[in-house]
N, C-alpha and C positions, 0 to 999 in steps of 0.2 A: 438475481437480486433485483427487486425494485425497492427506493427508496423514495420518502415523503421528507422534502426540504419547507419548513412551514416558517416564512419568515412576516414578522410585524415588525414598522415602522415609526418611526415618533419624533413627532414636527413639537419642540421647544418658539416661545418664541421671548427675547429679550428686549428691555425697555432702553433705552441706549441714549440718554443726553448728549454724552457727546462719544466717539472712541477709547475712553479709556474707563468712562466708569457709567458700564452698564451690569443689569441686574435683573439672571429670571424672571418672568412675569405669568407663565403658563400653562401650561403643554395647551398647545386649543383642539391637535388634529389625528387620533391612534386611526391608520391609515386599517381597514379591512386585510383579515391576515389572507395571506399568499402561498397556497400551495402547488411545487412544481413538482410532477414523478419526475425520476434520473432514476437509469439503470447502470449496474453497478456490475462491474465482470473480474474477477480472478483471473486477472491473467501474471504472474508468476512467483514461485516459488523457490528455496536454493533447499534443502539439507546439504550436512553435514557430517562427514559417511569415512570411512577407512577407505576402503577400498571402492570408486569411482565405476570402474568397469561392472565388478561384484555389484551391483547397484540396480546399475541400469541395466544390466541381464536379467537381474531380476525380476522387475518392470516392469524388464521389455515380456518377460516368459508368463508372470502373476497376470500382468492387465491389456497382453498383447497391443503395448504401447509403440515408435517407432523411435530408433535410434538418430536427433538431428547430429551432432556431433561428439567427438571425445576430441582436448587438444591432446597430443602428440605426448605430452607427457603424463597424461592419465589422469591428471589431478583436477580434473574438468568437465561434463558432458550434460552435454540439453538432453532432455525425448521431447516427445510428441502425445500429448493428450488434449485432444485440441484446443478448443480456446486459452490455455493457460501453461504456460511454458514447465516444466518441474525442472532444475535443475540441480548438478550432484556437484559437492566442489569436498576434495580431500580437507581433512582437520588444521594441515599446514597449510592450505590458502587461505584455509578462515582465518587461521589465527595471523596470520599472514598478512591481510585485510582489515580485520578489525582491532578496534581494539584494546581487549577485554577476551582475554584465554576461552578459547570455546571446551565447555567440560564434557569429554566420552559417557553416554546414558548408556549401564550395560544390559 
C-alpha cells in the first residue's frame, strides 16, 4: 500500500517593539505543497483464540503457512505468512496483558 502525504508550511511575521510586546503582522509566505510518497507494509496482527495449536494447524492446512514457533505452554504462537506475522494468543494470555477483558465471539 502506498500513501501520499501532503504538507503545507505557513510562516507568520510578528511585529515586535520589545520581547514582551509582539503582535502578529501577517502571513507572508505559503510554501508550495510538498507531496511525499511512502510505502506502508502491514507487519503484525494478533488473534485471540481458545486453542492456539488448533488455530495454527488450521492456518497451516487452509493456507499453507508455516509455523514459526509455539510456546511450551501452548498459549502463544506465530505463523509465517510472507512479510506479515500472524500470531495467536489464548484468551487468558490476552486478558492478562490488556486492560479490558476480551469477549469471545461465537
